[in-house]
N, C-alpha and C positions, 0 to 999 in steps of 0.2 A: 337168697331163701323164699321157699314154694311155698304161700301160703293156700290153704283150703278150708273152703267155709262149706256144711254139710246144714241143709235146711229143710227143717219140717215144718208143720204147723205149730204146736207146744211147744219145742223143744225139751219134751220130756220124754219121751222113747226113743224114736227110730233117729233125727239127727244126733243127740249125744248120744246112741248105742253106736252109730257112725264114726263119731269122732273117737271114741274110746279103741274100738276096732281097728281103726286106719294107725292111731296110736301106738298101741299096742305091736300091729306090723313094722311099723317106721322103726321103734326099738329092736324087735328082732330082727330085721335089715342092717341097723346099727346107722341108720339115715338121723337120727335127732342131732339136730343143728342146721338140716338141710331144707327140712319139711315141716311146717307147722301146721296142724289139725286144731279148727274151732267148729263151732254149730250155733246154730240160732233158729227160731223161731217166725213165721210172718203175724202172727198172733201174739197177742201181750198177756194171757191168763196166767203162765204160769212166769212169769220172771222172779227169778230171785230160788226158785227153787230145785231143788234134788231132781234128778231121773227118776225116771217111777219106779216104783217098787219091783214090776217085772222086769222093767232093765234092767234095774241094778240086781236084780237076782240073776239072773243070767248070767249077766258079765262075771258076775262073781264066781258061779258055777263054773264058767270057763278060764277064771284066774286073769281077770282083763279086769285093771283099775278105770275106778270113774274118780277119784279123789279131788276133791276143788271143782268139782261139774255142777253148775248151776245155770237153770235156764235165762234165755235172753231173748231181746227180739231184733230181728234183723235191724242195722242202720244204712242209713244213706253215704256214712264212709266206707261201709262196709263194700261197696262194688269200687271203691281203688285199692282199697287195701287189698283183697283177693285175689289170687290168678284163678282159681277155680273156685266157681258158688255151686255147687250139687245139690239140685233138690230132690226131695221125694215123693213128689203126685203131679199128676198136671197143674192141680189148683194153685199149689205153691210157686209151682212156674211161673204163672198168670199174676200172682200177686208178687214175685218179683223183677218180671217184668215192665211193672205198673210202676215201681219207684224209680225215682229219678236217681239215674246214674249208670243204672240197669243195660243202657244200650252201650256200652262202653266194656262190660262185663262178659266175660267166657262161662254161661251158666248152662250146666250138662243136667241132663234127668235122667236119675241114677240108674234107671232101667234098659238106659241105652246101652250100657259099661255089659249087658247083661242079653245081648237079643235071640240068645236060646230059650230064654225060661218064657212060659206061657203069661205069665202075668206083664204087665208094662208099668202098673205102679207099685212101690213098695207100700205093703198093704198098713193101716196106720192102727195097730194093736192095743193101742190105746179101748178102741171100740171092738176091735176081733179078738182080744185076749189072745193072740198065737203069736209070741214074743220066738218062738222058736224058728217057724218061719222067716219071720222079718229078720233073725241073727244070722240063718243060711241063705238069704240074699246078700245082707249086707256082709259076710263075712267074703263071699263069690267077688260081690263088686267090689268091694275095696282093693283085694286083691289084682283084679285087674287095673282097678284106677291108679295102684301104685306102680303095676306095672308099665303104664302110661306116663303117669311121670317121671319116672325116672329116664324113660326111651327117649321123649320131650326137651327133657331139661339138666340130665346128671350125666 
């Protein structure tokens, strides 16, 4: 079983969107049982809350489930549990690398999956309000990530 963790700041916009989108793609490719996906935040402000209304509305409009998702904070044990930890921006990468155990984890910056895009970080729609652009990037990047994981592991 391959374990993937998406990480953003509060775990209510970008990382749960990525978790839901990749989970949907895993089901479409009939890879349930071989790849498990989760999300977390480096901050603790939203622990226990469901994803942001902008994220849930967009996922609903695309027919993608977010059922059962609630925000949580990255834990030290996550570094031993997950094969791939995907961060949404530079500040979250810095915060992840400061945590104990991070030295042994494969941390990937999400936008490194999309080298042809002009932006180098997934914009935070909590501040920008542009959930559609974030979805576009996440849709493209999760496709690349899933292809990479299948090629490397399955």
